[in-house]
C-alpha positions in Angstrom: 0.0 0.0 0.0 1.2 3.6 -0.7 2.5 5.3 2.4 0.0 8.1 2.2 -2.9 5.7 2.0 -1.6 3.8 5.0 -1.4 7.0 7.0 -5.0 7.8 6.1 -6.1 4.3 7.2 -4.3 4.7 10.6 -5.9 8.1 11.1 -9.3 6.7 10.1 -9.0 3.9 12.7 -7.8 6.3 15.5 -10.4 9.0 14.9 -13.4 6.7 14.2 -14.7 8.8 11.2 -13.8 9.0 7.5 -10.7 10.9 6.5 -11.0 13.1 3.4 -9.7 11.4 0.3 -10.3 7.9 1.8 -13.8 6.5 0.9 -15.7 4.9 3.7 -17.1 2.1 1.5 -15.7 -0.3 -1.0 -15.6 1.2 -4.5 -17.8 -0.9 -6.8 -14.9 -1.0 -9.3 -13.0 -3.4 -7.1 -15.8 -6.0 -6.9 -16.6 -5.6 -10.6 -12.9 -6.1 -11.5 -13.2 -9.7 -10.5 -14.7 -12.1 -13.1 -17.9 -14.0 -12.1 -16.0 -17.3 -11.5 -14.0 -15.8 -8.6 -15.7 -16.4 -5.2 -16.7 -13.1 -3.5 -14.6 -12.0 -0.6 -15.9 -12.6 3.0 -18.5 -10.0 4.0 -16.7 -9.5 7.3 -13.3 -8.7 5.7 -12.3 -5.2 6.9 -12.5 -2.5 4.3 -8.9 -1.6 4.9 -7.9 -5.1 4.0 -9.8 -4.9 0.7 -8.1 -1.6 0.0 -4.8 -3.2 0.7 -5.6 -6.1 -1.7 -6.5 -3.7 -4.4 -3.4 -1.6 -3.9 -1.2 -4.7 -4.1 -2.8 -5.8 -7.4 -4.4 -9.0 -6.0 -7.6 -8.3 -7.9 -5.6 -8.2 -11.2 -5.9 -11.6 -12.9 -3.9 -12.9 -15.9 -5.1 -11.9 -19.4 -7.1 -14.4 -21.3 -4.1 -15.5 -23.4 -1.9 -16.1 -20.4 -4.7 -17.7 -18.4 -5.2 -20.2 -21.2 -1.5 -21.2 -21.0 -1.5 -21.3 -17.2 -4.5 -23.6 -17.1 -3.1 -25.9 -19.7 0.2 -26.0 -18.0 -1.5 -26.7 -14.7 -3.2 -29.7 -16.2 -0.1 -31.0 -17.9 2.7 -30.3 -15.4 1.3 -29.6 -11.9 -1.9 -31.5 -11.3 -0.5 -34.9 -12.2 2.1 -34.5 -9.5 -0.1 -32.8 -7.0 -3.8 -33.7 -7.6 -5.0 -31.6 -4.7 -8.2 -30.4 -6.2 -11.1 -31.8 -8.2 -10.1 -30.7 -11.7 -13.5 -30.7 -13.5 -15.4 -28.2 -11.3 -12.3 -26.0 -11.0 -11.9 -25.8 -14.8 -15.6 -25.6 -15.6 -16.1 -22.7 -13.2 -13.4 -20.7 -15.0 -14.4 -21.8 -18.5 -18.1 -21.1 -18.0 -17.5 -17.9 -16.0 -21.2 -17.5 -15.4 -21.2 -17.0 -11.7 -23.0 -20.3 -11.0 -19.9 -21.9 -9.6 -16.8 -20.3 -8.1 -13.1 -20.6 -7.4 -11.5 -19.2 -4.3 -9.2 -16.2 -5.1 -6.5 -17.8 -2.9 -6.7 -21.1 -4.6 -6.7 -19.5 -8.0 -3.6 -17.5 -7.3 -1.9 -20.5 -5.7 -2.7 -22.7 -8.8 -1.5 -20.0 -11.2 1.7 -19.6 -9.1 2.4 -23.4 -9.3 1.9 -23.3 -13.0 3.7 -20.1 -14.1 7.2 -21.8 -13.8 6.4 -24.1 -16.7 4.7 -21.7 -19.1 6.5 -20.8 -22.4 8.6 -17.6 -21.8 7.0 -15.9 -24.8 3.6 -15.7 -23.0 5.4 -14.5 -19.8 7.1 -11.7 -21.7 3.9 -10.8 -23.6 2.2 -10.3 -20.2 4.9 -7.7 -19.2 7.1 -9.9 -17.0 10.9 -9.8 -17.6 11.4 -13.5 -16.7 9.6 -16.5 -15.3 11.4 -15.9 -12.0 9.9 -12.5 -11.8 6.5 -13.8 -12.7 6.7 -16.6 -10.1 7.6 -14.1 -7.4 4.7 -11.9 -8.4 2.1 -14.7 -8.4 3.4 -16.0 -5.1 3.3 -12.6 -3.6 -0.4 -12.3 -4.4 -1.2 -15.7 -2.9 0.9 -15.0 0.1 -1.0 -11.7 0.8 -4.3 -13.5 0.7 -3.1 -16.1 3.1 -1.6 -13.6 5.5 -4.9 -11.7 5.7 -6.9 -14.9 6.5 -9.1 -14.2 3.5 -9.9 -17.9 3.0 -12.4 -19.4 5.4 -12.8 -22.9 3.9 -10.2 -25.2 5.6 -10.1 -27.6 2.6 -9.4 -24.8 0.2 -6.7 -23.5 2.5 -5.0 -26.9 2.6 -5.1 -27.2 -1.2 -3.7 -23.7 -1.6 -0.8 -24.1 0.8 0.1 -27.4 -0.8 0.5 -25.6 -4.1 2.6 -23.0 -2.4 5.1 -25.7 -1.5 6.5 -25.1 -5.0 7.9 -21.9 -3.6 11.3 -23.4 -2.4 14.1 -21.1 -3.5 16.8 -20.8 -1.0 18.1 -22.8 2.1 17.8 -19.8 4.4 14.2 -18.8 3.7 12.3 -19.5 7.0 9.1 -19.8 5.1 10.1 -22.3 2.4 8.3 -25.4 1.3 8.6 -27.0 4.7 6.8 -24.1 6.3 3.8 -24.5 3.9 3.9 -28.3 4.2 3.6 -28.0 8.0 0.7 -25.6 7.7 -1.1 -28.1 5.3 -0.5 -31.0 7.8 -1.7 -29.0 10.8 -4.8 -27.9 9.0 -5.5 -31.4 7.6 -5.1 -33.0 11.1 -8.1 -30.9 12.2 -10.4 -32.4 9.6 -11.9 -35.8 10.4 -11.6 -38.5 7.7 -15.0 -38.9 6.0 -17.0 -42.0 6.6 -20.2 -43.1 4.9 -22.2 -41.6 7.7 -20.5 -38.3 8.2 -18.2 -36.0 6.3 -16.8 -32.7 7.4 -17.3 -31.0 4.0 -20.4 -30.8 1.8 -18.3 -30.2 -1.3 -15.2 -32.4 -0.8 -15.4 -36.1 -1.8 -13.7 -39.0 0.0 -11.5 -39.5 -3.1 -10.3 -35.9 -3.0 -9.5 -36.1 0.7 -7.5 -39.2 0.2 -5.5 -37.5 -2.6 -4.9 -34.4 -0.4 -3.4 -36.6 2.3 -1.3 -38.5 -0.1 -0.1 -35.2 -1.7 1.0 -34.1 1.8 2.7 -37.5 2.4 4.5 -37.8 -1.0 5.7 -34.2 -0.9 7.1 -34.8 2.5 8.9 -38.0 1.6 10.3 -36.8 -1.7 11.6 -33.6 -0.2 13.2 -35.6 2.6 14.8 -38.0 0.1 16.1 -35.4 -2.4 17.2 -32.7 0.0 18.1 -35.0 2.9 15.7 -33.2 5.3 13.8 -34.6 8.3 10.3 -35.7 7.5 7.3 -33.8 8.8 4.9 -36.7 9.0 5.7 -39.5 11.5 5.1 -42.9 9.9 3.3 -44.2 12.9 0.7 -41.4 12.6 -0.1 -42.0 8.9 -2.6 -44.8 8.1 -4.4 -43.5 5.0 -5.6 -46.2 2.5 -3.7 -46.1 -0.8 -5.4 -44.2 -3.6 -7.0 -46.0 -6.5 -8.1 -44.8 -9.9 -11.6 -44.5 -8.5 -10.4 -41.6 -6.4 -9.6 -39.5 -9.4 -12.1 -37.5 -11.5 -11.3 -39.1 -14.8 -13.8 -37.9 -17.5 -14.3 -36.5 -21.0 -14.4 -32.7 -20.5 -17.0 -30.4 -21.9 -16.2 -28.6 -25.2 -16.2 -25.2 -23.4 -13.5 -26.4 -21.0 -11.4 -28.0 -23.8 -11.6 -24.8 -25.9 -10.7 -22.6 -22.9 -7.5 -24.6 -22.5 -6.5 -24.4 -26.2 -7.8 -27.9 -26.9 -5.6 -29.5 -24.3 -5.0 -33.1 -25.4 -5.1 -34.7 -21.9 -8.6 -33.4 -21.3 -9.7 -35.2 -24.5 -8.0 -38.5 -23.8 -9.4 -40.7 -21.0 -6.4 -43.1 -21.4 -4.0 -40.3 -20.8 -5.8 -39.2 -17.6 -5.8 -42.8 -16.4 -2.1 -43.2 -17.0 -1.3 -39.9 -15.2 -3.5 -41.0 -12.2 -1.9 -44.4 -12.2 1.6 -42.9 -12.0 0.6 -40.9 -8.9 -0.8 -44.1 -7.4 2.5 -45.9 -8.0 4.4 -42.9 -6.7 2.5 -43.2 -3.4 3.7 -46.8 -3.2 7.2 -45.8 -3.9 7.1 -43.1 -1.2 6.0 -45.7 1.3 9.2 -47.6 0.6 11.2 -44.4 0.5 10.0 -43.5 4.0 12.1 -46.2 5.5 15.1 -45.2 3.4 14.8 -41.6 4.6 15.1 -42.8 8.2 18.0 -45.1 7.4 20.1 -42.6 5.4 19.5 -39.6 7.7 20.4 -41.5 10.8 23.9 -41.3 12.3 24.3 -45.0 13.1 25.2 -47.7 10.6 22.7 -50.4 9.7 23.1 -54.1 9.3 23.5 -55.8 5.9 20.0 -57.3 6.2 18.4 -53.8 6.5 20.3 -52.7 3.4 19.2 -55.8 1.5 15.6 -55.4 2.7 15.3 -51.9 1.1 17.1 -52.8 -2.1 14.7 -55.7 -2.5 11.8 -53.5 -1.7 12.8 -50.9 -4.3 13.5 -53.6 -6.9 10.1 -55.2 -6.1 8.4 -51.9 -6.7 10.1 -51.5 -10.0 9.3 -55.1 -11.0 5.6 -54.6 -10.3 5.3 -51.3 -12.1 2.7 -51.5 -14.8 4.3 -51.6 -18.3 2.4 -48.7 -19.7 3.8 -46.3 -17.1 7.4 -47.6 -17.1 10.1 -45.2 -18.3 11.5 -45.9 -21.8 13.8 -43.8 -23.9 11.8 -41.7 -26.4 11.2 -43.5 -29.7 10.7 -40.2 -31.5 11.5 -36.5 -31.0 8.1 -35.5 -32.2 5.7 -36.1 -29.3 2.3 -34.5 -28.8 1.8 -32.4 -25.7 -0.1 -35.2 -24.0 2.7 -37.7 -24.8 5.3 -35.3 -23.5 3.4 -34.9 -20.2 3.3 -38.7 -19.8 7.0 -39.1 -20.8 7.9 -36.3 -18.3 6.0 -38.0 -15.4 7.4 -41.5 -16.2 10.9 -40.0 -16.3 10.4 -38.2 -13.0 9.2 -41.4 -11.4 12.2 -43.2 -12.6 14.5 -40.5 -11.3 12.9 -40.8 -7.9 13.5 -44.5 -7.9 17.1 -44.0 -8.9 17.5 -41.3 -6.2 16.2 -43.8 -3.6 18.6 -46.5 -4.8 21.5 -44.0 -4.8 20.6 -42.9 -1.3 21.1 -46.5 -0.1 24.4 -47.0 -2.0 25.7 -43.7 -0.7 25.0 -44.7 2.9 27.9 -45.6 5.1 29.5 -49.0 4.2 27.9 -51.9 6.0 29.8 -54.7 4.4 33.4 -55.5 4.9 33.8 -55.8 1.1 31.1 -53.3 0.1 33.2 -50.6 -1.5 33.4 -52.2 -5.0 29.7 -53.2 -4.8 28.5 -49.8 -3.9 30.8 -48.1 -6.4 29.5 -50.2 -9.3 25.9 -49.5 -8.2 26.5 -45.7 -7.9 28.2 -45.6 -11.4 25.2 -47.4 -13.0 22.7 -45.1 -11.2 24.6 -42.0 -12.2 24.7 -43.0 -15.8 21.0 -43.8 -15.8 20.2 -40.4 -14.2 22.3 -38.6 -16.7 20.7 -40.5 -19.6 17.2 -39.5 -18.5 18.3 -35.9 -18.1 19.7 -36.0 -21.6 16.4 -37.4 -23.0 14.5 -34.6 -21.3 16.8 -32.1 -22.7 16.4 -33.5 -26.2 12.6 -33.2 -25.9 12.9 -29.6 -24.5 11.2 -30.7 -21.3 13.9 -29.6 -18.8 12.0 -26.4 -18.0 9.0 -28.6 -16.9 11.0 -30.2 -14.1 10.1 -29.2 -10.5 12.5 -27.2 -8.3 13.6 -30.3 -6.3 15.4 -31.5 -9.5 18.3 -29.3 -8.4 18.7 -31.6 -5.4 18.6 -34.7 -7.7 21.3 -33.4 -10.0 23.9 -32.2 -7.5 24.9 -35.7 -6.4 25.1 -36.7 -10.0 27.5 -33.8 -10.6 29.5 -34.8 -7.6 29.9 -38.3 -8.9 31.0 -36.9 -12.3 33.6 -34.8 -10.6 34.9 -37.8 -8.6 35.1 -39.8 -11.8 37.1 -37.0 -13.5 39.5 -36.8 -10.6 39.9 -40.6 -10.5 42.3 -40.6 -13.5 40.6 -43.7 -14.9 40.0 -43.2 -18.6 36.9 -45.4 -18.7 35.3 -43.1 -16.1 36.4 -39.6 -16.9 35.7 -39.8 -20.7 32.0 -40.1 -20.1 32.0 -38.0 -17.0 33.2 -34.9 -18.9 30.3 -35.0 -21.3 27.7 -35.8 -18.6 29.1 -33.1 -16.3 28.7 -30.5 -19.0 25.2 -31.7 -19.8 24.1 -31.6 -16.2 25.4 -28.0 -15.8 23.5 -27.0 -19.0 20.4 -28.5 -17.4 21.0 -26.5 -14.2 21.3 -23.4 -16.4 18.0 -24.1 -18.0 16.4 -24.6 -14.7 18.1 -21.4 -13.6 15.7 -19.5 -15.9 13.0 -20.4 -13.4 14.6 -21.3 -10.1 17.0 -19.0 -8.2 18.8 -21.9 -6.5 19.4 -23.7 -9.9 20.9 -20.5 -11.3 23.2 -19.9 -8.3 24.3 -23.6 -8.3 25.1 -23.5 -12.0 27.2 -20.4 -11.6 28.9 -21.9 -8.5 29.9 -25.1 -10.4 31.1 -23.2 -13.4 33.2 -20.8 -11.4 34.5 -23.6 -9.2 35.5 -25.9 -12.1 37.0 -23.0 -14.1 38.9 -21.6 -11.1 37.3 -18.2 -11.1 39.7 -16.2 -9.0 37.3 -13.2 -8.8 34.6 -15.2 -6.9 34.4 -14.1 -3.3 33.9 -16.6 -0.5 30.8 -14.8 0.6 29.2 -15.3 -2.8 29.2 -19.0 -2.4 28.1 -19.4 1.3 24.5 -20.3 0.3 25.7 -22.8 -2.3 28.1 -24.4 0.1 25.3 -24.8 2.7 23.1 -26.4 0.1 25.9 -28.9 -0.8 26.5 -29.7 2.8 22.8 -30.6 3.2 22.5 -33.0 0.3 26.0 -34.5 -0.2 27.8 -37.2 1.7 31.2 -36.6 3.4 33.0 -38.3 0.6 31.4 -36.1 -2.0 32.1 -33.0 0.0 35.7 -34.1 0.2 35.8 -34.0 -3.6 34.6 -30.4 -3.6 37.1 -29.4 -0.9 39.8 -30.1 -3.5 38.1 -28.0 -6.1 36.8 -25.0 -4.2 
């Protein structure tokens, strides 16, 4: 809010009567600025808060052209990973825009924020933003303001919104990063009783949606813990939700009006694509149940017995063996994939990368066999090559920009292994390592167009490898802290010889 307007508000509150130049009622223009599909603000929201929302541009929504891309991108690259809302009523309310059904303003801004990172830059620039990073910050700011003012009164919508805000992770020192929002989602969800056939806490939320919400919280928690080596938020003993099934997803043929609004999005027109994307999420929940034990194992200080290591290796391999063939990752057979095929390929690739990351976490764990070194080294080399191969395929299909922010945490150990191979002096290792190292840094640079941490890590690696003498120690503090969080002592030792 402008300083003068803020002073007028303070004077108004102290004196108890209107101040000249500051209207006592809400200008109709602010209400009329919102399209019919946006839910009206609470009637008890103070006028000063509505003025503040207006001053901060919260009522300014994306143009029709940008909105079309945001919604399509949400369907393709956000919702499959985080199906926290019932997609049909959400899209139909926006497409029909007749005021008969509504979308919360907080949920709308949160959904658009989660989607903006994956939108083609040409639409971002046409909307007046200089970069996707700037657009992300602006969309997040609007959602954050609405959350801070307690505008949303529906607890389910609040949970959905803050889960989408877990995409906000940028730096290791931000006290309100993804974990902050995840903890809010968990605390709010714990207050809502699970629906039974006799009673349900919400008239508008189905049992299937509630199961998906809980599994979104759980999978976000477990994947972040695995990739960034953070402690989990949810205690395993306190989580007993039934696994989701395809019946818990709103799979349907969408109305023509919705399909048209999203630029004839292919996924909305293909039931089989929707089923495969839902099935991948179901399989991801199963993988995360296995990962949960690995998180505890690899973040603990004590060594584990060989039987524990073998147990988790077998569990991971069992999951992989039981993965339905239609959602297993395979190298692309063509470089010309439709948008729906790209979305499916992207999600299959991401699921495979999570599986490999879990396998790598076990192999990176402290040696538990007397002769384990060669065994673990061979496993790590194979995993590293597989990860690099998937990253290369994503790059070839121009899908790197669709990767989530946690991909940075996935790539750093791969870079560390490449550096160790280069320093090994073994030709059979460093020949391939040079090429893969360069490719991984290029991918970090691409991700850096969206994510601040990816940009800083790419710069850090380049300056480190090239021996940039002008780089100050203070410039790399954040990057060093990030490395210390996700690398093992052996990998950090490699960097100590380079930095």
